[in-house]
BABA-816354 format. One record per residue (C-alpha): residue number from 1; chain; x, y, z; residue in three letters. Coordinates in pm, whole numbers, always signed. Layout:
% BABA-816354
+------+-------+--------+--------+--------+------+
| resi | chain |      X |      Y |      Z | resn |
+------+-------+--------+--------+--------+------+
|  NUM |     A |      X |      Y |      Z |  ala |
...
+------+-------+--------+--------+--------+------+
% end
This chain:
% BABA-816354
+------+-------+--------+--------+--------+------+
| resi | chain |      X |      Y |      Z | resn |
+------+-------+--------+--------+--------+------+
|    1 |     A | +18551 |  +9827 |  +2132 |  unk |
|    2 |     A | +18894 |  +9681 |  +2218 |  unk |
|    3 |     A | +18986 |  +9378 |  +1999 |  unk |
|    4 |     A | +19285 |  +9180 |  +2138 |  unk |
|    5 |     A | +19440 |  +8907 |  +1952 |  unk |
|    6 |     A | +19726 |  +8757 |  +2109 |  unk |
|    7 |     A | +19981 |  +9016 |  +2198 |  unk |
|    8 |     A | +19834 |  +9294 |  +1994 |  unk |
|    9 |     A | +19505 |  +9510 |  +2065 |  unk |
|   10 |     A | +19307 |  +9811 |  +1862 |  unk |
|   11 |     A | +19116 | +10009 |  +1995 |  unk |
|   12 |     A | +18749 | +10048 |  +1785 |  unk |
|   13 |     A | +18654 | +10483 |  +1889 |  unk |
|   14 |     A | +18765 | +10652 |  +2199 |  unk |
|   15 |     A | +18450 | +10824 |  +2353 |  unk |
|   16 |     A | +18426 | +11034 |  +2596 |  unk |
|   17 |     A | +18547 | +10857 |  +2908 |  unk |
|   18 |     A | +18697 | +10567 |  +2771 |  unk |
|   19 |     A | +18913 | +10396 |  +3065 |  unk |
|   20 |     A | +19171 | +10139 |  +2979 |  unk |
|   21 |     A | +19362 |  +9948 |  +3210 |  unk |
|   22 |     A | +19633 |  +9652 |  +3198 |  unk |
|   23 |     A | +19511 |  +9637 |  +2779 |  unk |
|   24 |     A | +19685 |  +9998 |  +2736 |  unk |
|   25 |     A | +20030 |  +9840 |  +2721 |  unk |
|   26 |     A | +19856 |  +9626 |  +2438 |  unk |
|   27 |     A | +19704 |  +9903 |  +2168 |  unk |
|   28 |     A | +19878 |  +9972 |  +1904 |  unk |
|   29 |     A | +19703 | +10114 |  +1699 |  unk |
|   30 |     A | +19307 | +10300 |  +1698 |  unk |
|   31 |     A | +19057 | +10278 |  +1447 |  unk |
|   32 |     A | +18741 | +10541 |  +1447 |  unk |
|   33 |     A | +18408 | +10493 |  +1313 |  unk |
|   34 |     A | +18352 | +10842 |  +1233 |  unk |
|   35 |     A | +18413 | +11214 |  +1376 |  unk |
|   36 |     A | +18035 | +11240 |  +1601 |  unk |
|   37 |     A | +18111 | +11272 |  +1962 |  unk |
|   38 |     A | +18008 | +10944 |  +2105 |  unk |
|   39 |     A | +18328 | +10796 |  +1895 |  unk |
|   40 |     A | +18606 | +11052 |  +1964 |  unk |
|   41 |     A | +18543 | +11267 |  +2293 |  unk |
|   42 |     A | +18812 | +11073 |  +2432 |  unk |
|   43 |     A | +19063 | +11036 |  +2230 |  unk |
|   44 |     A | +19329 | +11276 |  +2364 |  unk |
|   45 |     A | +19310 | +11135 |  +2761 |  unk |
|   46 |     A | +19315 | +10767 |  +2561 |  unk |
|   47 |     A | +19602 | +10907 |  +2351 |  unk |
|   48 |     A | +19757 | +11023 |  +2689 |  unk |
|   49 |     A | +19667 | +10703 |  +2915 |  unk |
|   50 |     A | +19872 | +10521 |  +2635 |  unk |
|   51 |     A | +20212 | +10758 |  +2660 |  unk |
|   52 |     A | +20390 | +10552 |  +2951 |  unk |
|   53 |     A | +20366 | +10196 |  +2740 |  unk |
|   54 |     A | +20469 | +10343 |  +2396 |  unk |
|   55 |     A | +20828 | +10319 |  +2254 |  unk |
|   56 |     A | +21025 | +10599 |  +2152 |  unk |
|   57 |     A | +21016 | +10733 |  +1830 |  unk |
|   58 |     A | +20766 | +10473 |  +1714 |  unk |
|   59 |     A | +20426 | +10646 |  +1590 |  unk |
|   60 |     A | +20037 | +10504 |  +1679 |  unk |
|   61 |     A | +19868 | +10468 |  +1379 |  unk |
|   62 |     A | +19489 | +10598 |  +1381 |  unk |
|   63 |     A | +19288 | +10529 |  +1141 |  unk |
|   64 |     A | +18965 | +10720 |  +1029 |  unk |
|   65 |     A | +18744 | +10728 |   +751 |  unk |
|   66 |     A | +18839 | +10992 |   +431 |  unk |
|   67 |     A | +18641 | +11318 |   +494 |  unk |
|   68 |     A | +18686 | +11295 |   +797 |  unk |
|   69 |     A | +18766 | +11614 |   +967 |  unk |
|   70 |     A | +18723 | +11653 |  +1349 |  unk |
|   71 |     A | +19014 | +11344 |  +1416 |  unk |
|   72 |     A | +19253 | +11482 |  +1201 |  unk |
|   73 |     A | +19219 | +11751 |  +1432 |  unk |
|   74 |     A | +19260 | +11664 |  +1719 |  unk |
|   75 |     A | +19493 | +11495 |  +1638 |  unk |
|   76 |     A | +19718 | +11777 |  +1518 |  unk |
|   77 |     A | +19642 | +11906 |  +1870 |  unk |
|   78 |     A | +19784 | +11639 |  +2034 |  unk |
|   79 |     A | +20085 | +11687 |  +1778 |  unk |
|   80 |     A | +20129 | +12025 |  +1852 |  unk |
|   81 |     A | +20031 | +12092 |  +2206 |  unk |
|   82 |     A | +20249 | +11809 |  +2348 |  unk |
|   83 |     A | +20556 | +11739 |  +2038 |  unk |
|   84 |     A | +20805 | +11573 |  +2217 |  unk |
|   85 |     A | +20532 | +11256 |  +2404 |  unk |
|   86 |     A | +20533 | +11009 |  +2039 |  unk |
|   87 |     A | +20477 | +11006 |  +1729 |  unk |
|   88 |     A | +20171 | +11006 |  +1601 |  unk |
|   89 |     A | +20047 | +10825 |  +1187 |  unk |
|   90 |     A | +19669 | +10899 |  +1032 |  unk |
|   91 |     A | +19512 | +10693 |   +815 |  unk |
|   92 |     A | +19248 | +10808 |   +597 |  unk |
|   93 |     A | +19061 | +10533 |   +372 |  unk |
|   94 |     A | +18776 | +10560 |   +173 |  unk |
|   95 |     A | +18459 | +10438 |   +385 |  unk |
|   96 |     A | +18385 | +10090 |   +231 |  unk |
|   97 |     A | +18757 | +10032 |   +156 |  unk |
|   98 |     A | +18960 |  +9694 |   +376 |  unk |
|   99 |     A | +19318 |  +9757 |   +542 |  unk |
|  100 |     A | +19459 |  +9544 |   +796 |  unk |
|  101 |     A | +19583 |  +9681 |  +1143 |  unk |
|  102 |     A | +19835 |  +9484 |  +1297 |  unk |
|  103 |     A | +19756 |  +9127 |  +1214 |  unk |
|  104 |     A | +19350 |  +9200 |  +1181 |  unk |
|  105 |     A | +19113 |  +9261 |   +882 |  unk |
|  106 |     A | +18921 |  +9537 |   +898 |  unk |
|  107 |     A | +18605 |  +9616 |   +610 |  unk |
|  108 |     A | +18440 |  +9924 |   +638 |  unk |
|  109 |     A | +18052 | +10058 |   +541 |  unk |
|  110 |     A | +17991 | +10336 |   +445 |  unk |
|  111 |     A | +17633 | +10457 |   +629 |  unk |
|  112 |     A | +17357 | +10721 |   +713 |  unk |
|  113 |     A | +17465 | +10905 |   +949 |  unk |
|  114 |     A | +17343 | +11242 |  +1118 |  unk |
|  115 |     A | +17468 | +11484 |  +1439 |  unk |
|  116 |     A | +17184 | +11680 |  +1581 |  unk |
|  117 |     A | +17240 | +12078 |  +1578 |  unk |
|  118 |     A | +17063 | +12139 |  +1900 |  unk |
|  119 |     A | +17174 | +12537 |  +1811 |  unk |
|  120 |     A | +16887 | +12520 |  +1485 |  unk |
|  121 |     A | +16698 | +12158 |  +1641 |  unk |
|  122 |     A | +16858 | +12019 |  +1292 |  unk |
|  123 |     A | +17006 | +11715 |  +1222 |  unk |
|  124 |     A | +17317 | +11715 |   +967 |  unk |
|  125 |     A | +17473 | +11407 |   +783 |  unk |
|  126 |     A | +17829 | +11308 |   +868 |  unk |
|  127 |     A | +18110 | +11075 |   +711 |  unk |
|  128 |     A | +18023 | +10763 |   +858 |  unk |
|  129 |     A | +18158 | +10369 |   +912 |  unk |
|  130 |     A | +17984 | +10057 |  +1022 |  unk |
|  131 |     A | +18303 |  +9821 |  +1153 |  unk |
|  132 |     A | +18438 |  +9452 |  +1060 |  unk |
|  133 |     A | +18700 |  +9348 |  +1258 |  unk |
|  134 |     A | +18808 |  +8980 |  +1091 |  unk |
|  135 |     A | +19044 |  +8712 |  +1255 |  unk |
|  136 |     A | +19107 |  +8367 |  +1186 |  unk |
|  137 |     A | +18962 |  +8228 |  +1546 |  unk |
|  138 |     A | +18620 |  +8545 |  +1474 |  unk |
|  139 |     A | +18421 |  +8802 |  +1300 |  unk |
|  140 |     A | +18361 |  +9074 |  +1534 |  unk |
|  141 |     A | +18085 |  +9405 |  +1372 |  unk |
|  142 |     A | +18069 |  +9756 |  +1470 |  unk |
|  143 |     A | +17754 |  +9899 |  +1379 |  unk |
|  144 |     A | +17736 | +10310 |  +1517 |  unk |
|  145 |     A | +17446 | +10563 |  +1513 |  unk |
|  146 |     A | +17364 | +10458 |  +1177 |  unk |
|  147 |     A | +16989 | +10498 |   +975 |  unk |
|  148 |     A | +16809 | +10160 |   +825 |  unk |
|  149 |     A | +16983 | +10024 |   +577 |  unk |
|  150 |     A | +16986 |  +9747 |   +411 |  unk |
|  151 |     A | +17395 |  +9707 |   +386 |  unk |
|  152 |     A | +17424 |  +9661 |   +752 |  unk |
|  153 |     A | +17255 |  +9337 |   +768 |  unk |
|  154 |     A | +17508 |  +9212 |   +434 |  unk |
|  155 |     A | +17816 |  +9382 |   +645 |  unk |
|  156 |     A | +17695 |  +9120 |   +956 |  unk |
|  157 |     A | +17603 |  +8810 |   +833 |  unk |
|  158 |     A | +17802 |  +8516 |   +945 |  unk |
|  159 |     A | +18033 |  +8763 |  +1197 |  unk |
|  160 |     A | +18093 |  +8611 |  +1527 |  unk |
|  161 |     A | +17958 |  +8903 |  +1706 |  unk |
|  162 |     A | +17751 |  +9217 |  +1622 |  unk |
|  163 |     A | +17760 |  +9508 |  +1835 |  unk |
|  164 |     A | +17499 |  +9778 |  +1709 |  unk |
|  165 |     A | +17403 | +10183 |  +1895 |  unk |
|  166 |     A | +17046 | +10235 |  +1903 |  unk |
|  167 |     A | +16902 | +10523 |  +1945 |  unk |
|  168 |     A | +16811 | +10592 |  +2301 |  unk |
|  169 |     A | +16835 | +11016 |  +2318 |  unk |
|  170 |     A | +16594 | +11222 |  +2311 |  unk |
|  171 |     A | +16661 | +11414 |  +1930 |  unk |
|  172 |     A | +16456 | +11651 |  +1742 |  unk |
|  173 |     A | +16222 | +11527 |  +1515 |  unk |
|  174 |     A | +16276 | +11519 |  +1139 |  unk |
|  175 |     A | +16157 | +11342 |   +864 |  unk |
|  176 |     A | +16402 | +11099 |   +760 |  unk |
|  177 |     A | +16518 | +10839 |  +1020 |  unk |
|  178 |     A | +16856 | +10903 |  +1118 |  unk |
|  179 |     A | +16863 | +10596 |  +1356 |  unk |
|  180 |     A | +16816 | +10239 |  +1438 |  unk |
|  181 |     A | +16534 | +10156 |  +1686 |  unk |
|  182 |     A | +16574 |  +9782 |  +1853 |  unk |
|  183 |     A | +16383 |  +9631 |  +1622 |  unk |
|  184 |     A | +16644 |  +9760 |  +1336 |  unk |
|  185 |     A | +16902 |  +9557 |  +1496 |  unk |
|  186 |     A | +16744 |  +9235 |  +1553 |  unk |
|  187 |     A | +16664 |  +9248 |  +1253 |  unk |
|  188 |     A | +17019 |  +9352 |  +1109 |  unk |
|  189 |     A | +17157 |  +9062 |  +1332 |  unk |
|  190 |     A | +16921 |  +8798 |  +1299 |  unk |
|  191 |     A | +17248 |  +8616 |  +1156 |  unk |
|  192 |     A | +17510 |  +8620 |  +1381 |  unk |
|  193 |     A | +17626 |  +8408 |  +1601 |  unk |
|  194 |     A | +17556 |  +8685 |  +1901 |  unk |
|  195 |     A | +17366 |  +9033 |  +1858 |  unk |
|  196 |     A | +17469 |  +9322 |  +2212 |  unk |
|  197 |     A | +17205 |  +9603 |  +2132 |  unk |
|  198 |     A | +17332 |  +9921 |  +2303 |  unk |
|  199 |     A | +17198 | +10265 |  +2349 |  unk |
|  200 |     A | +17357 | +10606 |  +2217 |  unk |
|  201 |     A | +17264 | +10686 |  +2618 |  unk |
|  202 |     A | +17570 | +10404 |  +2671 |  unk |
|  203 |     A | +17292 | +10129 |  +2863 |  unk |
|  204 |     A | +17354 |  +9785 |  +2746 |  unk |
|  205 |     A | +17131 |  +9498 |  +2671 |  unk |
|  206 |     A | +17224 |  +9128 |  +2494 |  unk |
|  207 |     A | +17079 |  +8918 |  +2313 |  unk |
|  208 |     A | +17156 |  +8596 |  +2172 |  unk |
|  209 |     A | +17077 |  +8526 |  +1861 |  unk |
|  210 |     A | +16862 |  +8142 |  +1731 |  unk |
+------+-------+--------+--------+--------+------+
% end
């Protein structure tokens, strides 16, 4: 998700296949919700696409939840493998913290999230957050793949737009619920201006709340 305010833009997550056009020149920061492939799988190509628009010796700031280890590893690959490109600054914040990025306010909420270990056909927990972006003009919430939780409805309440990811792809059956269903998303987004429901397979449906 790309959030733009004036001449500044922030990229929230960098899934595989992320394509940047003219807005690449506006991106000043990247905020990552987790270390799952759908959040960071396109991070290195995105960093390369931003290079023509970066100013020498001005670091690109990347935010990720504290305790998430994959994003820092990928950023280290960029810094060590391409040392003559542009620098990066990593900010790790506790899930549930608030921070500012280029005049935009951010609030995170820890979520129960998992990913499939296909060789064992199991789902293992991971560090992940929902992200609220706050600007004077509008408030937007991104809820990535997460288990149902009352906190998700609270972080979405009153937002102008909520983008909620639901489980569509085939997963192993487990006793626990790791992903939201469409009915969960409708409940979570019942008090927002507009609700976008997206599938974890990349599909998208749009519904507007009454």
